[in-house]
N, C-alpha and C positions, 0 to 999 in steps of 0.2 A: 533876980538877975543870976545867981549862982546856978539856978535849978535849970535854968534858961539853956546857960551855956553847958551844963553838963548831957543835956537832950541834944544840943547841936552835936556836940564831940562825938556823942552816941550813934548819932544818925549817920555821920562821914564815916566814922570808924568801920559802919556794918557796909556801907557803901563802898569803902574801899576795900573790905574782905570779898566783896562779889566781885570787884572789878578784876582782881589777879586771878578768879577763875575763869574769866571769860575769854575768848579769842573771835577775831573778825572770821564772818563764813557761819558763826553758830547760831543755831536756833534758839531763840529767847520768848519769854512770856512776858509781856509788859501790863502792870497793873494802874490803870489808869482811875483816875475818879469820875470821869463822864464817860468814857466808853466801856469800862469795867475791863477784861483780860482779852487783850491781842496777841495774836503772835507773829513774829518777825525776825528778820536775820540780821545782825551785827556788821554793819560796814565799817566803823573804825571807833577805837577808844580813845578818848582824849583825857583830859587831867579828871575832871568831873564828872563828866556824861558820856554817853554812848549816842553816836549816830546807828538809829536803826530803820531798817526799812520796813515799812510795814504797808502791803497792798500797794506798792510802787511810790510810796510817799515815804522821803526821808524826815527822821524826828530827831530831835537833839533828847535824850530822855536821862534822867538822875540814874545812878547805879542802886538808889534804894528802890526804886520802882522795877529793876528787873529780877528775872528768873531763869535759870536754866531750864532749858526743857531736857527732861531724862529720856 
């Protein structure tokens, strides 16, 4: 259980690190398991997830699945 808690805490901290680099209106890459990589625009930043517009559809995406487009 201790190892699992450490993994969860690390994932949360990485997500929060990404969150503070993002702003609404920025282009991002979403790494998904089923669809691979998709490009979208951030509409809103919530506490644990971002609302991302991908091809006209709004998705709630965890921050650990988001990368900023360079």
